[in-house]
N, C-alpha and C positions, 0 to 999 in steps of 0.2 A: 504494500500500500504506500509506503514511503517513496519508493521509486516512481510510482505512477504520479503521486502528488508533486514530487520534485520535477519530473518531466513536464507535467502540465504547467507549472509555474514558469519554467524556462522557455517552453514553447510559446506561452502567452506573452512574455516579455520580448521574445524574439519577433513575434508577430507585430507588436506595437512598434518596435524599432523599424521593421520592414515597411509597415504602413507609412510611417513618417518619412523614411528614406526615399520612398518611391514617389513622393509628392511632385518633384520636378518632372519626372517621366509622365505622370498622370496629367500634369498641367500641359505638357507638350502635346500629348495625344489629344487632349480636349481642344487645344488650339487648332489642330489640323481638322478635327471633326466639326468645329464651329464655323470656320471660314473667316472672312474679313468682318471686323466690327463696323456696323453701320451707324449705331447710336450707342454711345456709352451711357449707362444708367448709374445712379448713385450707388457707390460701393457700400457693402455691408461691413460695418466695423463692430467687432466685439472681442471680448476677452475669453470667449467660450473655448477657443482652440487652446490657448495657453493653460487655462484652468484644467481642461480635460487631460492635456498632455502631462500635467503634474499629478493630478489625482488618480488617473487610471493605473499607472505603475505602482502607486502607493497602495492601491487595493490589493494588488498581487503581492507586494512586499510584506504587507500586513499579515498575510497568511503564514509567513515564516515564524511569526511570534504568537500566533493563536492557532490552535488545532480545530479544524472544521471537518465535518463529514465530507467524503469525497464528492458527493453530488453538490454540496454547497460550494466547494472549491471550484468545481466545473462551472457552476453558475457565476461565481464571482469573476473568474478568469475570462469567460466568454463575454460577460457584461463589460469588462474593462476593454477588451479588444474591440467589441462593437462600438463602444463609446468613442474610441480613438478613430475608428473608421468613419463614423458619422461626423466627428469634428474635422477630420481631414477633408471629407467631401464638402462640408459647409465652408471651410476655409477656401478651397479651390473655387467653388461656385460664387462665394461672396466676393472674391477678388476679381471676378470676370463678369460682373453684372453688365448686361447690355443686349442690344438687338444685333444679331449676327446674320450673315447670309443664310445660314442653315438652321438657326435656332434662336431662342430667346432665353436669357438667364435673368430672372427677376425674382425677388422675394425668396431667394434660396432654392429656386427650382430651375431645372434645365428642361425646356420643352423644345423638342426638335420640330422643325418646320413641317416635315412630312407627317408628323403625328397630329398636327392641329387641324381640326375639322370645321370649327365655326367660332364666331365671336358674337354670341347672342346679345350681349350688352349693347352693341352698336345698333341693333335693330330697334330697340325700344327706349334708349336713353333720352332722346329729345322730348318725348311726350310723357315719360315716367315721372311721377311725383316724388319718387325716392331720390332722384337726382336734384330736385329743386326744394325738397323739404329740409327739415332741421338737421338731418344726417347726410345731406347732399354732398358735403365736402368729402366724406368717407367714400361714397359711391363714385364720385368723380375721380378719385385716385385709384380705383380698382378696375380690373378688367376680367370679365368672365370668359373663360376659354374652354371649349369642348375639345377633348383629345380622344384619339382612338384607344389608347392604352389605359388612361387614367380617368376617363369620363369628364365631368365638369370640375373645373379648377378656377378658383379666384386668385388672381395675382395682384399684389399691391405695389404701387409706385410711390416714390417720395413726394411727388407733386403732380398737380393736374396737367401742367405743361409737359412734364416727362411722359406721362401716360399718353397724352395726345400725340406727341412726337413718335412714340413707339407704335401707336395705332396707325398713323399715317404710313409707316413702313410695312406693318404687318397686314393691313387690310387686303393687300393683293395676294397674300399667301393662301387664302381660301377661295376656292372656285365656286 
């Protein structure tokens, strides 16, 4: 049991190092997939990445000082590795917010151009009272997008002007 526990911890720490070390490669691959940036959007800034990068390995190291059942160790190690993967993905997407030739990255989401099916918000926003009511500011900064893989998604923008500029580019994406 000790060998399995030790191997689990070492493999988890190695996976965290590997996920962090491959960030430049993943960024390069993402750049080729996206194409040229047509409209840069407000970048997402947060300490989430650094906090996770510090705390996730500590969860694994903590297990050397406290004895847990094997299934608890597996859960803790997998949770730490998953947290780092999500933080890395969030950091990569947050640093590349924009409308690209082949995709849009906004609100921490990557939506490929080929996956977008419709923009229902554009059809009713002029006559909708939601856009002109007391919460209108919130609605004017958001865009409803229908995708093939994920269904209906709401994407938020930092300003109404940013949203309108993105819509101008993307409205031709849907036939």
